Each structure stands twice: as structure tokens, then as C-alpha cells.
TIGU-956365 format. One record per residue: residue in three letters; x, y, z of N, C-alpha, C in turn. Coordinates in steps of 0.2 Angstrom, whole numbers, padded with zeros to 4 digits, always signed. Example, Ala and Ser with C-alpha at 12.3 -4.5 7.8 and 13.67 -1.06 7.14 Angstrom:
2
ALA+0066-0028+0039+0062-0022+0039+0066-0016+0039 SER+0064-0011+0035+0068-0005+0036+0064+0000+0039 
***
This chain:
344
UNK+0376-0010+0549+0373-0012+0543+0376-0018+0539 UNK+0372-0023+0538+0376-0029+0534+0377-0027+0527 UNK+0383-0030+0525+0385-0029+0518+0381-0032+0513 UNK+0380-0030+0507+0376-0032+0502+0379-0039+0499 UNK+0375-0044+0499+0378-0050+0496+0376-0051+0489 UNK+0380-0053+0485+0379-0054+0478+0375-0061+0477 UNK+0369-0060+0474+0365-0066+0472+0368-0070+0467 UNK+0369-0077+0467+0372-0081+0462+0367-0085+0459 UNK+0369-0089+0454+0365-0093+0450+0363-0099+0455 UNK+0368-0101+0459+0366-0107+0464+0360-0105+0468 UNK+0360-0098+0470+0355-0096+0475+0348-0097+0471 UNK+0348-0095+0465+0342-0096+0461+0340-0103+0460 UNK+0345-0107+0459+0344-0114+0458+0341-0117+0464 UNK+0343-0116+0470+0340-0118+0476+0333-0116+0477 UNK+0332-0110+0476+0326-0107+0477+0320-0110+0473 UNK+0322-0112+0467+0317-0115+0462+0317-0123+0462 UNK+0322-0126+0465+0323-0133+0465+0325-0136+0458 UNK+0330-0132+0455+0332-0134+0449+0340-0134+0449 UNK+0343-0137+0444+0351-0137+0444+0354-0130+0442 UNK+0360-0129+0443+0363-0123+0441+0364-0123+0434 UNK+0364-0128+0430+0365-0128+0423+0359-0126+0420 UNK+0353-0128+0423+0346-0126+0420+0345-0119+0421 UNK+0347-0116+0427+0346-0109+0428+0351-0105+0423 UNK+0357-0107+0423+0362-0103+0419+0359-0103+0411 UNK+0357-0109+0409+0354-0109+0402+0348-0104+0401 UNK+0344-0104+0406+0338-0100+0406+0340-0092+0406 UNK+0345-0091+0409+0347-0084+0409+0351-0082+0403 UNK+0355-0086+0400+0360-0085+0395+0358-0087+0388 UNK+0354-0093+0388+0351-0095+0382+0344-0097+0383 UNK+0340-0092+0384+0333-0094+0386+0329-0098+0381 UNK+0331-0097+0374+0327-0101+0369+0328-0108+0370 UNK+0333-0111+0374+0334-0118+0375+0331-0121+0381 UNK+0326-0117+0384+0323-0119+0390+0315-0118+0389 UNK+0312-0123+0392+0304-0123+0391+0302-0116+0394 UNK+0297-0114+0391+0294-0107+0393+0292-0107+0400 UNK+0288-0112+0403+0286-0113+0410+0292-0112+0414 UNK+0297-0116+0413+0303-0117+0417+0307-0110+0417 UNK+0307-0107+0411+0311-0101+0410+0307-0095+0414 UNK+0301-0095+0414+0297-0090+0418+0298-0091+0425 UNK+0298-0097+0428+0299-0098+0435+0306-0095+0437 UNK+0311-0097+0433+0318-0095+0435+0319-0087+0434 UNK+0316-0084+0429+0316-0077+0428+0313-0073+0434 UNK+0307-0076+0436+0303-0073+0442+0307-0073+0448 UNK+0310-0079+0449+0315-0080+0455+0321-0075+0455 UNK+0324-0074+0449+0329-0070+0449+0327-0063+0451 UNK+0321-0061+0448+0319-0054+0450+0318-0053+0457 UNK+0315-0059+0460+0313-0059+0467+0319-0058+0472 UNK+0324-0062+0470+0330-0062+0474+0335-0056+0473 UNK+0334-0052+0467+0338-0047+0466+0344-0049+0462 UNK+0344-0054+0458+0350-0056+0454+0352-0051+0449 UNK+0358-0049+0448+0361-0045+0443+0366-0049+0439 UNK+0365-0050+0433+0370-0053+0429+0377-0050+0428 UNK+0382-0054+0428+0389-0052+0428+0390-0051+0420 UNK+0390-0044+0418+0391-0043+0411+0399-0044+0409 UNK+0403-0044+0414+0410-0045+0412+0411-0052+0411 UNK+0408-0057+0415+0408-0064+0414+0405-0066+0407 UNK+0400-0062+0405+0396-0064+0399+0401-0062+0393 UNK+0405-0056+0394+0410-0054+0389+0415-0060+0388 UNK+0417-0063+0393+0422-0068+0393+0420-0074+0390 UNK+0414-0076+0391+0411-0082+0389+0410-0081+0381 UNK+0408-0075+0379+0407-0074+0372+0413-0073+0368 UNK+0418-0071+0372+0425-0069+0369+0424-0063+0364 UNK+0419-0059+0365+0418-0053+0361+0417-0047+0366 UNK+0423-0046+0369+0423-0040+0374+0424-0034+0370 UNK+0419-0029+0370+0419-0023+0366+0419-0017+0371 UNK+0424-0017+0375+0425-0012+0380+0431-0008+0378 UNK+0431-0002+0378+0437+0003+0377+0438+0006+0383 UNK+0445+0006+0385+0447+0010+0391+0449+0017+0390 UNK+0446+0022+0393+0448+0029+0393+0451+0031+0399 UNK+0457+0033+0399+0461+0036+0405+0462+0043+0405 UNK+0460+0047+0409+0461+0054+0409+0463+0057+0415 UNK+0467+0062+0415+0470+0065+0422+0465+0070+0425 UNK+0460+0072+0421+0455+0077+0424+0449+0077+0420 UNK+0444+0073+0423+0437+0073+0420+0434+0080+0421 UNK+0435+0084+0426+0432+0090+0427+0435+0096+0423 UNK+0440+0094+0419+0442+0099+0414+0437+0099+0408 UNK+0434+0105+0406+0429+0105+0401+0432+0102+0394 UNK+0439+0103+0393+0442+0101+0387+0441+0093+0386 UNK+0443+0090+0392+0443+0082+0392+0435+0080+0392 UNK+0431+0084+0395+0424+0081+0395+0421+0081+0388 UNK+0423+0086+0384+0421+0087+0377+0424+0081+0373 UNK+0430+0080+0374+0434+0075+0370+0431+0068+0372 UNK+0430+0066+0378+0427+0060+0380+0420+0059+0377 UNK+0416+0064+0377+0409+0063+0374+0410+0061+0366 UNK+0415+0064+0363+0416+0063+0356+0419+0055+0355 UNK+0423+0053+0360+0425+0046+0360+0419+0042+0361 UNK+0415+0043+0365+0409+0039+0367+0404+0038+0361 UNK+0403+0044+0358+0399+0044+0352+0402+0040+0346 UNK+0408+0040+0345+0412+0036+0340+0411+0029+0342 UNK+0413+0027+0348+0413+0020+0350+0406+0017+0349 UNK+0400+0021+0351+0394+0018+0350+0392+0016+0343 UNK+0395+0020+0338+0394+0018+0331+0396+0011+0329 UNK+0401+0009+0333+0404+0003+0331+0403-0003+0337 UNK+0397-0001+0341+0395-0006+0346+0400-0007+0351 UNK+0404-0002+0353+0409-0002+0359+0406+0002+0364 UNK+0408+0001+0370+0406+0004+0376+0413+0007+0380 UNK+0413+0013+0382+0419+0015+0385+0419+0014+0393 UNK+0425+0012+0396+0425+0012+0403+0430+0018+0405 UNK+0428+0023+0408+0431+0029+0409+0434+0029+0416 UNK+0441+0031+0417+0444+0031+0423+0447+0038+0424 UNK+0446+0042+0429+0449+0048+0430+0454+0047+0436 UNK+0460+0049+0434+0466+0048+0439+0467+0054+0443 UNK+0464+0059+0442+0465+0065+0445+0472+0068+0446 UNK+0476+0066+0440+0483+0068+0440+0487+0064+0444 UNK+0485+0059+0447+0490+0055+0451+0493+0049+0447 UNK+0500+0049+0447+0503+0043+0443+0501+0036+0446 UNK+0500+0036+0453+0499+0030+0456+0492+0027+0454 UNK+0487+0032+0454+0480+0030+0452+0480+0028+0444 UNK+0485+0031+0440+0485+0030+0433+0488+0023+0432 UNK+0493+0021+0436+0495+0014+0436+0490+0009+0438 UNK+0486+0010+0443+0480+0006+0445+0475+0006+0439 UNK+0474+0011+0436+0469+0012+0431+0471+0007+0425 UNK+0477+0007+0423+0480+0003+0418+0479-0005+0420 UNK+0481-0007+0426+0480-0013+0428+0472-0015+0428 UNK+0468-0011+0430+0461-0012+0431+0458-0014+0424 UNK+0460-0010+0419+0458-0011+0412+0461-0017+0409 UNK+0467-0019+0411+0470-0025+0408+0466-0031+0411 UNK+0464-0030+0417+0460-0036+0421+0453-0037+0418 UNK+0450-0031+0415+0444-0032+0412+0445-0034+0404 UNK+0451-0035+0402+0452-0037+0395+0449-0033+0390 UNK+0450-0026+0391+0447-0021+0386+0450-0022+0379 UNK+0447-0020+0374+0450-0021+0367+0455-0016+0366 UNK+0456-0010+0370+0461-0005+0368+0460+0000+0373 UNK+0465+0005+0374+0465+0010+0379+0467+0017+0375 UNK+0463+0022+0377+0465+0029+0375+0467+0032+0381 UNK+0473+0034+0381+0477+0037+0387+0479+0044+0386 UNK+0477+0048+0391+0480+0055+0392+0483+0055+0399 UNK+0490+0054+0399+0493+0053+0405+0493+0059+0410 UNK+0495+0058+0416+0496+0063+0421+0501+0068+0420 UNK+0506+0066+0416+0512+0070+0414+0514+0069+0407 UNK+0517+0074+0404+0520+0073+0397+0527+0076+0398 UNK+0530+0075+0404+0537+0077+0404+0542+0071+0402 UNK+0548+0073+0399+0552+0068+0396+0554+0062+0401 UNK+0554+0064+0407+0557+0059+0412+0551+0055+0415 UNK+0545+0056+0413+0539+0052+0415+0538+0046+0411 UNK+0541+0040+0413+0541+0034+0410+0538+0029+0415 UNK+0531+0028+0415+0529+0024+0421+0530+0017+0419 UNK+0530+0013+0425+0532+0006+0424+0527+0002+0420 UNK+0521+0004+0420+0515+0000+0416+0517+0000+0409 UNK+0521+0004+0406+0523+0004+0399+0525-0003+0397 UNK+0529-0006+0401+0531-0013+0399+0525-0018+0399 UNK+0521-0017+0404+0515-0021+0404+0511-0021+0398 UNK+0510-0014+0395+0506-0013+0389+0510-0016+0383 UNK+0516-0016+0383+0520-0019+0377+0519-0026+0377 UNK+0520-0029+0383+0520-0036+0384+0513-0039+0382 UNK+0508-0036+0383+0501-0038+0381+0499-0037+0374 UNK+0503-0032+0371+0502-0030+0364+0495-0027+0363 UNK+0492-0024+0368+0486-0021+0368+0486-0014+0364 UNK+0481-0013+0360+0481-0007+0356+0480-0001+0361 UNK+0485+0004+0360+0485+0010+0364+0485+0016+0360 UNK+0481+0021+0361+0482+0028+0358+0483+0033+0363 UNK+0488+0037+0363+0489+0043+0368+0485+0049+0365 UNK+0482+0053+0369+0478+0059+0367+0481+0065+0371 UNK+0482+0070+0367+0484+0077+0370+0491+0076+0374 UNK+0491+0074+0380+0497+0073+0383+0500+0066+0381 UNK+0506+0066+0380+0509+0060+0377+0515+0058+0381 UNK+0517+0052+0381+0523+0049+0384+0528+0049+0379 UNK+0535+0050+0381+0540+0050+0377+0543+0044+0375 UNK+0538+0040+0371+0540+0034+0368+0537+0033+0361 UNK+0540+0029+0357+0538+0029+0350+0532+0024+0348 UNK+0531+0020+0353+0527+0014+0352+0520+0015+0350 UNK+0516+0020+0353+0509+0020+0352+0507+0026+0347 UNK+0502+0025+0344+0499+0031+0340+0497+0036+0345 UNK+0496+0042+0342+0494+0048+0346+0490+0053+0342 UNK+0486+0057+0346+0482+0063+0343+0484+0069+0347 UNK+0487+0074+0344+0490+0079+0348+0488+0086+0345 UNK+0489+0091+0349+0487+0098+0347+0493+0101+0344 UNK+0492+0106+0340+0498+0110+0337+0499+0115+0343 UNK+0502+0114+0348+0503+0118+0353+0507+0124+0352 UNK+0512+0123+0348+0517+0129+0346+0513+0134+0342 UNK+0508+0132+0337+0504+0136+0333+0499+0140+0338 UNK+0497+0136+0343+0492+0140+0347+0495+0146+0351 UNK+0501+0145+0353+0504+0150+0357+0506+0156+0352 UNK+0508+0154+0346+0510+0159+0341+0504+0163+0339 UNK+0498+0160+0338+0493+0164+0335+0491+0169+0341 UNK+0491+0167+0347+0489+0172+0352+0495+0177+0353 UNK+0501+0175+0352+0506+0180+0352+0505+0185+0347 UNK+0504+0183+0341+0503+0188+0335+0497+0193+0336 UNK+0492+0190+0340+0486+0194+0341+0488+0200+0346 UNK+0492+0198+0351+0494+0203+0356+0499+0208+0353 UNK+0503+0206+0349+0507+0210+0345+0503+0216+0342 UNK+0498+0214+0338+0494+0218+0335+0490+0223+0339 UNK+0489+0221+0346+0486+0225+0350+0491+0230+0354 UNK+0497+0229+0353+0502+0233+0356+0504+0231+0363 UNK+0502+0225+0365+0503+0223+0372+0511+0221+0373 UNK+0513+0223+0378+0521+0222+0380+0521+0218+0386 UNK+0517+0219+0391+0518+0216+0398+0513+0210+0399 UNK+0515+0204+0399+0511+0198+0399+0512+0194+0405 UNK+0507+0192+0408+0508+0187+0413+0505+0180+0410 UNK+0510+0175+0410+0508+0169+0407+0507+0164+0413 UNK+0500+0161+0414+0499+0156+0419+0499+0149+0415 UNK+0504+0145+0416+0505+0140+0412+0504+0133+0416 UNK+0505+0128+0412+0506+0121+0416+0513+0120+0419 UNK+0515+0114+0421+0521+0113+0424+0527+0115+0418 UNK+0532+0118+0421+0538+0120+0417+0541+0115+0412 UNK+0541+0108+0415+0543+0103+0411+0539+0100+0406 UNK+0532+0102+0406+0527+0099+0402+0529+0102+0394 UNK+0529+0097+0390+0530+0098+0383+0524+0103+0380 UNK+0518+0102+0382+0513+0107+0380+0514+0114+0382 UNK+0517+0115+0389+0518+0122+0391+0524+0124+0387 UNK+0529+0120+0386+0535+0122+0382+0534+0125+0375 UNK+0529+0121+0372+0528+0122+0365+0523+0129+0364 UNK+0519+0129+0369+0514+0135+0368+0518+0142+0370 UNK+0523+0141+0375+0527+0147+0377+0532+0149+0371 UNK+0535+0144+0368+0539+0145+0362+0536+0148+0357 UNK+0530+0146+0355+0526+0149+0349+0524+0156+0351 UNK+0522+0157+0357+0521+0164+0359+0527+0169+0359 UNK+0532+0167+0361+0538+0171+0361+0541+0172+0354 UNK+0540+0167+0350+0542+0167+0343+0538+0173+0339 UNK+0532+0173+0341+0528+0179+0337+0530+0186+0339 UNK+0532+0187+0345+0535+0193+0347+0542+0194+0344 UNK+0546+0189+0344+0553+0189+0341+0553+0191+0333 UNK+0548+0188+0330+0548+0189+0323+0545+0196+0321 UNK+0541+0198+0326+0538+0205+0324+0543+0211+0327 UNK+0548+0209+0331+0553+0213+0333+0550+0218+0339 UNK+0544+0215+0342+0541+0219+0347+0543+0217+0354 UNK+0544+0222+0358+0546+0221+0365+0541+0217+0369 UNK+0544+0213+0373+0540+0208+0377+0543+0208+0384 UNK+0539+0209+0389+0540+0208+0396+0536+0202+0398 UNK+0539+0196+0399+0535+0190+0400+0536+0188+0407 UNK+0531+0187+0411+0532+0183+0418+0528+0177+0418 UNK+0531+0171+0419+0528+0165+0419+0526+0163+0426 UNK+0520+0160+0427+0519+0157+0434+0516+0150+0432 UNK+0520+0145+0433+0518+0138+0432+0513+0135+0437 UNK+0509+0131+0434+0504+0128+0438+0503+0121+0436 UNK+0497+0118+0437+0496+0111+0435+0490+0110+0430 UNK+0488+0115+0427+0483+0115+0422+0476+0115+0425 UNK+0476+0116+0432+0469+0116+0435+0468+0123+0438 UNK+0462+0125+0440+0460+0131+0442+0463+0134+0448 UNK+0463+0130+0454+0466+0133+0460+0473+0137+0460 UNK+0478+0133+0457+0484+0137+0456+0484+0143+0452 UNK+0480+0143+0447+0480+0149+0443+0476+0155+0446 UNK+0471+0153+0450+0468+0159+0454+0473+0161+0460 UNK+0476+0157+0463+0481+0158+0468+0487+0163+0465 UNK+0490+0161+0460+0495+0165+0457+0493+0171+0454 UNK+0487+0172+0451+0485+0178+0448+0483+0183+0454 UNK+0480+0180+0459+0478+0184+0465+0485+0187+0469 UNK+0490+0182+0469+0496+0184+0473+0500+0190+0468 UNK+0500+0189+0462+0503+0194+0458+0500+0201+0458 UNK+0493+0201+0459+0489+0207+0459+0491+0210+0466 UNK+0491+0206+0472+0492+0209+0478+0499+0212+0479 UNK+0504+0209+0475+0511+0212+0475+0511+0219+0472 UNK+0505+0221+0469+0505+0228+0466+0506+0228+0459 UNK+0507+0222+0456+0509+0221+0449+0502+0221+0445 UNK+0502+0224+0439+0496+0223+0435+0499+0223+0427 UNK+0498+0217+0424+0500+0216+0417+0495+0219+0413 UNK+0497+0220+0407+0493+0223+0402+0488+0217+0400 UNK+0491+0211+0400+0487+0205+0398+0489+0199+0402 UNK+0484+0194+0403+0486+0188+0406+0484+0182+0401 UNK+0488+0177+0400+0488+0172+0395+0487+0165+0399 UNK+0481+0163+0399+0479+0156+0402+0480+0151+0397 UNK+0484+0146+0400+0486+0140+0395+0481+0135+0394 UNK+0476+0135+0398+0470+0131+0396+0464+0134+0399 UNK+0458+0130+0398+0452+0133+0400+0451+0135+0408 UNK+0454+0130+0412+0453+0130+0419+0458+0136+0422 UNK+0464+0136+0418+0468+0142+0420+0465+0148+0419 UNK+0462+0149+0413+0459+0155+0411+0454+0157+0416 UNK+0450+0152+0418+0444+0154+0423+0447+0156+0429 UNK+0452+0153+0431+0455+0155+0438+0458+0162+0438 UNK+0461+0164+0432+0463+0171+0431+0457+0176+0432 UNK+0452+0174+0428+0446+0178+0428+0443+0179+0435 UNK+0443+0174+0438+0440+0174+0445+0444+0178+0449 UNK+0451+0178+0449+0455+0182+0453+0454+0190+0451 UNK+0454+0191+0445+0453+0198+0443+0446+0201+0445 UNK+0441+0196+0445+0434+0198+0447+0435+0200+0455 UNK+0438+0195+0459+0438+0196+0466+0442+0202+0468 UNK+0447+0204+0464+0451+0210+0465+0448+0217+0462 UNK+0442+0216+0459+0438+0222+0457+0441+0225+0451 UNK+0445+0221+0447+0448+0223+0441+0445+0221+0434 UNK+0443+0226+0430+0439+0225+0424+0444+0221+0419 UNK+0441+0217+0415+0444+0214+0409+0446+0219+0404 UNK+0444+0225+0404+0446+0230+0400+0452+0233+0402 UNK+0454+0232+0409+0460+0235+0411+0466+0230+0411 UNK+0464+0223+0412+0469+0218+0411+0465+0213+0406 UNK+0468+0213+0400+0465+0209+0395+0466+0201+0396 UNK+0462+0197+0394+0462+0190+0396+0462+0186+0389 UNK+0467+0182+0388+0468+0178+0382+0469+0170+0384 UNK+0466+0166+0380+0467+0159+0383+0467+0154+0377 UNK+0469+0148+0379+0469+0142+0375+0462+0138+0375 UNK+0458+0138+0370+0452+0135+0370+0446+0139+0373 UNK+0440+0138+0370+0435+0142+0371+0432+0140+0378 UNK+0429+0145+0382+0426+0144+0388+0419+0141+0387 UNK+0418+0135+0390+0411+0133+0389+0405+0137+0392 UNK+0400+0138+0388+0394+0142+0390+0395+0149+0392 UNK+0401+0152+0390+0403+0159+0392+0398+0163+0388 UNK+0396+0162+0382+0392+0166+0379+0385+0167+0382 UNK+0383+0163+0386+0377+0164+0390+0377+0170+0394 UNK+0383+0172+0397+0384+0177+0401+0388+0183+0397 UNK+0387+0183+0391+0390+0188+0386+0398+0189+0388 UNK+0401+0184+0389+0408+0184+0391+0412+0181+0385 UNK+0416+0185+0382+0420+0182+0376+0428+0183+0377 UNK+0431+0178+0376+0439+0178+0378+0442+0177+0371 UNK+0447+0181+0368+0450+0179+0362+0454+0172+0364 UNK+0454+0168+0359+0457+0161+0361+0459+0158+0355 UNK+0464+0153+0355+0466+0148+0350+0463+0142+0352 UNK+0457+0140+0348+0453+0134+0350+0454+0128+0346 UNK+0454+0122+0349+0454+0116+0345+0448+0113+0344 UNK+0447+0109+0339+0441+0105+0338+0441+0099+0342 UNK+0438+0099+0348+0438+0094+0353+0435+0087+0350 UNK+0429+0088+0346+0426+0083+0343+0430+0079+0339 UNK+0434+0083+0335+0439+0079+0330+0444+0076+0334 UNK+0447+0079+0339+0452+0075+0343+0449+0069+0346 UNK+0443+0068+0349+0441+0062+0351+0439+0057+0346 UNK+0437+0060+0340+0435+0055+0335+0441+0052+0332 UNK+0446+0056+0331+0452+0053+0328+0456+0048+0333 UNK+0455+0050+0339+0458+0045+0344+0455+0038+0344 UNK+0448+0038+0343+0445+0032+0342+0446+0029+0336 UNK+0447+0032+0330+0448+0030+0324+0455+0026+0324 UNK+0460+0029+0327+0467+0026+0327+0466+0020+0331 UNK+0463+0020+0337+0462+0014+0341+0459+0008+0337 UNK+0453+0010+0334+0449+0005+0330+0453+0002+0325 UNK+0458+0006+0321+0462+0003+0316+0467-0002+0319 UNK+0470-0001+0325+0474-0005+0329+0471-0011+0331 UNK+0465-0011+0333+0461-0017+0336+0460-0021+0330 UNK+0458-0019+0324+0457-0023+0318+0463-0025+0315 UNK+0468-0022+0315+0475-0024+0312+0480-0023+0317 UNK+0482-0028+0321+0487-0027+0326+0494-0026+0323 UNK+0495-0027+0317+0501-0025+0314+0502-0018+0311 UNK+0497-0014+0312+0497-0007+0309+0502-0003+0312 UNK+0505+0001+0308+0511+0005+0311+0508+0011+0315 UNK+0511+0013+0321+0509+0019+0324+0509+0025+0320 UNK+0505+0030+0321+0505+0036+0318+0503+0042+0322 UNK+0504+0048+0320+0502+0054+0324+0497+0058+0320 UNK+0492+0061+0323+0488+0065+0320+0488+0072+0324 UNK+0489+0077+0320+0490+0084+0324+0484+0088+0322 UNK+0480+0091+0328+0474+0095+0327+0477+0102+0327 UNK+0475+0106+0322+0477+0113+0322+0472+0118+0325 UNK+0474+0123+0328+0470+0128+0332+0467+0133+0327 UNK+0461+0136+0329+0458+0141+0325+0458+0147+0330 UNK+0459+0153+0328+0459+0159+0332+0452+0162+0332 UNK+0450+0163+0338+0443+0166+0339+0444+0173+0342 UNK+0442+0178+0339+0444+0185+0341+0437+0189+0341 UNK+0435+0192+0347+0430+0197+0347+0433+0204+0347 UNK+0430+0209+0345+0433+0216+0346+0436+0217+0353 UNK+0442+0220+0353+0445+0221+0359+0448+0228+0359 UNK+0448+0232+0364+0451+0238+0364+0459+0238+0363 UNK+0462+0242+0360+0469+0242+0359+0472+0244+0365 UNK+0477+0241+0367+0481+0243+0374+0487+0246+0372 UNK+0487+0253+0371+0493+0256+0369+0493+0256+0361 UNK+0498+0259+0358+0498+0260+0351+0500+0253+0348 UNK+0496+0251+0343+0497+0245+0339+0504+0245+0336 UNK+0507+0239+0336+0513+0238+0333+0512+0239+0325 UNK+0516+0243+0322+0515+0244+0315+0516+0237+0311 UNK+0512+0236+0306+0512+0231+0301+0508+0225+0303 
***
């Protein structure tokens, strides 16, 4: 099979017997070309399958209204909702987003940044593949050198340069810890992200603080993963096969929670026997009458605030970087008490 060849302005010019300049003017400034000539050129463009280069048009007009969005996991429902909010906010100001999913790969993340720089985007909203202290990718110097507006979202790099919108992860963990204390739960399996992740550290610290402040006994087992479903399913299933059965499992994001629920289902264990708690609400779960107590964040506000910070930096390159923190809200449906509730 022969490869597809890009039709050029010169191809159209040869086809109609006119100069490149006349064809270019008809395509880009049609009001400056006689209607008869313009119609011939447009008909030839359609016949030959000409597709205008939008990027080149942006460069010519010097009004590139592209926003780059880099995320580690488009299949994560949390990020899907945030991206939709960013897109809606961008449209209000006549910007278009260019979305790149790195699938959690630092190498792909570096390529994504270079790609967006080559497209001369107006700014970048970045959710990096890692938020560990020692993750300082080489592209940071490229971004600094170009002075391109950058806003970090959810996962952040350990640098002070860029504005960021983050979640109150400590409070998320603490709210669910307080709920489990009230339910009298002592044995908890925590399915988390990587141990070195600040998000994991903060959620775990908040959870443990709730138990410590209440003086309630806690037997906590942590199984770190990568914020995706397969490791959570694997670890939950392995834990059950070993003959262990916690009173509750705590999923550190939506995909982890879904992985745990699938493992429980496959093992024939009811969610009345092992209670499930999670961070953020499961999408469409209400359709199946499934309700999981969770500490949920306003994903729309998260995306909207990220665009707002970026828009500020685009319009005022000298604006100081700042941080916006999104607090969680606890959503609880009636749950059976697991043992005697802790007093108070």
C-alpha cells in the first residue's frame, strides 16, 4: 500500500495553471481574489484532497491559541473529568487544548513536552508521571528557558517555579479515618499509590492521624501500587488468597477502589463482610445501586482553577506563581457497624 502524500499549494497551482501566490491568497484571504478564480481554486482543492495546515496558519497569524495538557492516565476517571473541565474553560476564551497521555512513562512525558514546545503552545497544564521528591525531569530547564506558562495539577514536581492546583490529601485521608473510627473498624488494608508519592504519604498520614487522635486501635497493612486498577486487583486478590480478611479496604483513588471491588467480587466476598472506602466517587456507580463511602473532590473546580491560573500567566508573564488547594467532601451512605463503635 502506497503512503498517503500531503497535497500542497503548489499541487493546486499546477492543477489550475495559476501561481502559488494566487492559490495561497485564495485559501487564506479569499476576499482578495476574484470570485471566479477563487471558485476554481477551491474546487481544485476539494478534488485533490487538500487539507490546510492549521499549525502553519497559527504561526502566520502569530495568534496560537493552543493549550497543552499532559496527563499520566487518560483512562483514570478522575483525570477524564478534570480534562473535560479544562476543555470547557478553554473554549470560553477561544482556546483549544492539545491533550497528550503519557501512560505514566517519564520518557513519553519528556517527548510530550518537546512536542508541545514545537507547536508553540500558549501554555501547559501538567500532571507528571510522578510526584516523588527525586523526580526532577530534564525538561524542567527547557520550560524555564522558554518562560512558557506552566500549571501543575494534582501531582506536582518538587520545584517552586510553577503555579499548581492540588488536593488536600491529608484531609481526605483523615475524613475517611474518622469515619472508620466511628464504625469501630480496626483492621484495614490500604491499597495505595507508590510509597514515595507525596499524595500517598499525605493520605496515609491523615488516615493514621484520625486513629491516633481518637485513641483507637489500628492494624494497618499497606500494599503500594501505581494508582491503576491491575496492581490493586492483584494485591487484593493475593491478600485474600493468603487467608487474610480485613474489616475494611481503603482504595487511594477510583481505579484502585474498582480493582479492590473486582477482587472481592471474584472471591465471592460481600461488601457487607469487607467494607470498601475510597478517594473520590466512582463514576456511574449509582446506576448499579453501588455506593462507596468516599472523600470526593470537585474535579470541575480543579480543572477550572488550573485553566484560570494558566490564563493569568499567559496574560501577565510576570505574575507570581501560586497554589490553590481543593478540599474534599465526605459522602457517606448508611453502613452496617463493624463491631462496637468507638465511643465519642
